[in-house]
Structures are given as C-alpha cells and as structure tokens.
C-alpha angles and dihedrals in degrees: 000000000000091000092050089048091050091051091048091050091050092049091051089049091054093046090049092050091050093046092049093050107113112246093220089067092068091046090051092052091048091049092050090052092050091047091051090048091049091052090055090046092050090048090052090049091050091050091049092048093048093049091047092050092048093046092045092050097045098026096124092047093048092049091047093050092047091047092051090047092051091045091051091050090050093052089049088053091046092051093049091045090053090047094046098048126000130163104045125103094261094055092048090049091050092049095047093046090048092052092048091047091050091051091051092049092049090049092050091050092049090051090055094053114110113258118245121246089254108065104216093194092053090048092051090049091052091049091048090056094065118105095246092049092049092050092047091048091049094051092043090051092050091046091051092049092050092046094050092044094050093044094050092044095049092045094048092048097046103035101030116022097040091053097035109025091171088070089071086085088072090054089053089051092053093050092044094053092048092050094047094049092046092052092048095039119135088242114001093186091061097051112129109208098202096081090040094053097042092044091058092038092056089048090054093045092051091046093048091054095045104034104030103038121067094214091050092049092048092046092055090041088055090047090050091051091050091050090051089052090049094049092047089069085080087070090073093061092041092051092050094049102037102026135247093298093058091117089067086075095050101176101041102036105027108027099039097051088061088069091054093051095044094046090051092052093047090050091053092048089048090051091049091049094241094121092050092052094047094046092046094053094045090047092051090050092052091046091050093051102037101030091232123149122268093252094052093045095047091050092049090051092046092052090063088070106016136054128263092265097041095058095057089044090063089051098043094125089059101046097080094062099038120120120238090256091054092048089049090053091050092051093043090052090053093049095045097054140047132228123258090236093063092038087074091051092054091048089053087054088063098256109148108268096207092056092046090053091047092048091052092053096043093049093063097070090033091058092052092046095050093042093054089047094049098038111019122193113269099159134069111260119216097198118119142181089275089071090077088075096050098080115128121263130219117268092204117114099210143000093268091057090046090055091049092047091052092048092049093047090053090063090071091049094047092046092048092049095046098047093041093052093047092046098046095043090050092047091046091053090048091050091048093050090048093049091046090052092050090045093054090055089065100033099264113134128208095006108174144158090255091053091053091048091049088065101033094051095034093105091053092052091045096050091049087065099255115163108265092237089058100041096099094049092048090046089055091055092048090052092048091049094049099045100032115014142286092255092066090043093052089047089057091045090053089060090055090048091050090048091054092052091050092045093048092051091045093051091049089059100034102036100176131108092234094053092089140016142180125263101192104300092341127089118224120207105198098186091062096025093235131140121209103212112224090003121236140302130217124262091252093051090047092054093046091050091049090056096042095052095046099108144072092238105134137111094259092056090055090071093044095051094040091051093047096048092044088055090050095047111015093175091067096052093116095049092047094050091051096054103034096090093047089048092051091052090047090051090052092050090049088058091047091051089052087051090051092054090047089052092047098049103028117132122176106228090173092073103031 
C-alpha cells in the first residue's frame, strides 16, 4: 500500500512538474535551433555568392588555366604513349589526330586574337583593285589554268591511255556530256568556263590522288576502315534493343540504327560548331578555285556531310536573295550528293567505304561545274564575303540535348528510308509483273523494268568506261536509281558484290573451268548447288557504279527537295518549281561525270 502510494505520489509530482513547465521555454529552444540553422544557411549562401563572384570575375582565366592544364596532361599522355608503343596503326592514328587537333586549336586561338588597327586583309584588297594587280592576277590565273590543263592531259595520256587505251571511252564520255550540256544550256552565251574547268580539274586531282597513287588509295582505304569502325558502334545500341540476333534482320535492325548513331554525332558536332568551321573552310576553298558565290560554295561543301534538305537549312538567311542560277546550284548540289546518315547504310550493304567517301567529296565541285554549265549566271548577285558568317547555329543548350535532337531527327530519316524502300520495291515488282504479262501476250519472256533500263541506259554505262560485259547490269542500276531511288540501287549492287565474294571463294576451292557455268545472266555453282542471281561484275565496273549511284538525283527526290526549299523560302516557289527538273538532271550528270573520271583513272591495287 505504502509503495503504491509512493509511486502515485511520484507520478503526480512528474505530471505537476510537466504541467507547470512554461510553454515559452519550448518555443525559445525551437527558435534557437532555427536561428542556428539559419546561420549555417546564410554562411552557405555567402560561400556560394563569393565563389560565384570570383568565378564570374576570373572566369576566362580559370577556364584558360584549366584548359592549359588539361592540354599539358594530354601531351604528357601522348609522349608516354609514343614511348610505350610506337609503330603500329593505333600509335600512328593517335599521333596524326593529335597533330590535327593541335593545328585546329592554334587556328582557333589565332582567330580570337584582337585585330590590329591596320587591317591587313583590307589593305591587300585595296592593293588588288589596282590596274596592275588586276592584270597580274588575270595573267596568273590564265597561266595556272594552262599549267593544270597541260599537266593533267600529259599525265592522263602517258600514264593512263598508253597503258589502258580502252579507258579513252571515259574521256569521250566527259567530252560528250560537256558538249550536250553546253548545247542545251539555259544561256550558252553566258557560260563562264572558270567554274566548269576548275570543277572538273578538282575532280581529276582528287581522283588522281585516290585512284592512281598507292599511298592515296591506302590512305582512303584506312579512312574507310576507320569509318566502318566508327559506324559499328551503333551495333551496341541495336543489340541492346533488338537482341543478339538483330543482324538476322539486316535492313531494319542493323542498317537503320546507323542513321540514329550518325545523326546524333552530327548534331553534337553542329552544337560544338565543328561542322560550321569545316563547311565554311571547304566552301571558301571551292569559292576561291571555282569563282562561285559564298552561298553556292557553302551549300556544296555542306552537301558532302549533310542531306539535300539540311544544307539549304543552314543557309536559310541567304535563300531569299539568291539568283535563279544560285538556287539551281544549291538544288544540283543536293541531287548530286548523299547524306552522311545514309552513307553508313550503304557501307553496311558492303559497298566500298573508301570509294563512297571519295565520291561524296568529288561530287561537290562536279555539281557546281555542271550547274554553271546548265544554268549560267545572268543576274547580278548580291551575296558577299560576309555571307560565310551567316550559317545557322544550333539551338540546343547542351551536348545531352544535342544528342537527343540528333536521335529524334533520325526518326524522320529512318521512316523515309523504310517507307520509300517498301513502296518502290512493291511498285517495281508490280511493274515487272505487269510488263511480264504484256510480254507473254506477244511471245516476249521475262520482260521487266530492269531489262528495259539495261538497254535505255546502256550508252551511259558504256561511256563511263564500264566493262562491256557489265554494261547492261550497270545500266539497270542507273535506271533503278533514277526512277526509284539510290537506296534500292545500292541494295541491288550489294547483291552483285556479295555474289563476287562467293564466286571468288568458290573458284579458289574449285579451280576448274567446268566448276561453274552461266544460266542466262545467272551463274550456277554445281558443287554447292547455288545460283548467283544476275552474276557478277568486275572490280572496275563496281567502282564506277559506286560513283555513278552516289547521289539523290531521282524523280522522288524532286518532290522532297522542292517541298523542303519551298517551306524555307515560300516567296521563291515559282522559281524553284521551274528549275527543279533541270537541277535533277544536272545532279545525275554530275554523278555520271564522277563515274567517267573513276573509269578513266581506276587502278586495281588489290590485284597488283
């Protein structure tokens, strides 16, 4: 009883003490805690503000110090890498890329230096406007033209035609195309021959380096191998999304993801300003050689990397004031080249990467040359050197957004490629079945669209220098490319390339004349019971075809380019619709001229 009473008394005492604790004491403790927390928060804010002020005040110096530190660390790494392992392909690649990167960094730093009060460029321009300077420049230009013409002519005669007289057919093709386009020019009397000559001269010079020198061929072969390695990184994403057996569906799950990967990389380079710098310098080089305007030259340079609608998009501020001849050159450049995103798809088809890269580069001056021959300038252009700085800039805010933008933009490309291929292959099959039905009514067997093209485009294939035995097959591909699209044509070419690999391996094992025989155009391999549909073509014909097909010049692309450019510059709708057909034909001929030069200068280093 007494213990319970004591406990009860103690409990009452505790309750009384709690009840009698003043409430303001707890509020005071809470306030002290908040005040202490606020002091820490204010201290953090002061530290943040101080750091921000210091970084904002010395931002350029901090960035410069960090950049120099990173550059120093990289050169330390480069030196040790060269010491550790030098002589293999990887070390040479690292050294060459480092040298190129250093040159670019030095150039960027020189561009940022403040200009002196005396503008040397302006002074040189003023000096060049004097009569003596103009006369000297005119004579020097003529002397250079004569020198290049004589050098190329003598080299081609001595080193090419004397050893391979059959290649003279390609020379006849070049001359024939120039004569035809001059006769049917919009205004033959206004043709300026400088862009025509230098366009073809640059084509020949590029081809001489790549096709007639072993080091040039090996250099572009190495570049093609590196690009294949680069594009193969898309396989990682494709494997993750579609599974390990994604390659069983080659077109959908292996070829198409390349466009996603390439578009993302181009978008990042565009955000960083790399694409603008490269295109600007290449455009200035073309303008210097060919005498074309900045807008024309920039578009031609952009089409080496970008599609026929992406190039004009970069130059949208200039389109409104372009002359019809300039618009024609822009459209011809789009038709005469292909986009880098589909370049990877063609490489995955098995088309030689080095020749695709070469064709893309050679088509840029060819497009300008053919365009100025077909539609010479008759108006006064208002473009100037300041237009080089009017190229569009990326709207992305960081690299992550640039990657996403590139990936999203690839959806349109992938969709367009997929639906176009399905549509045109279906239409082509319908046309072939219809022609075959009509042919059977009059006793003609196997009449098809390809068969008609093999005869209609036979002269084009022949005058490009294609081996006579392959002319009909190459003519088929040219017809498919012109009336459907180049994607379907390259797909057909890939089958011929695959046939040649199978046939080469088969002959190496069964090296007898009776081990294979033709069945019409097909080759039958009895020991493995396999038929190579459409047979094979020679290495030379394969290279010529690769160059001739390397362009968007087809009837379907006319609607795509016309719609895109009309959206960019609605006020020029009438002018664009008038010249689009002529531009498409000019783009096709630019590709054929590139094929002629490939046929003239081709040398098979794989068998010599």
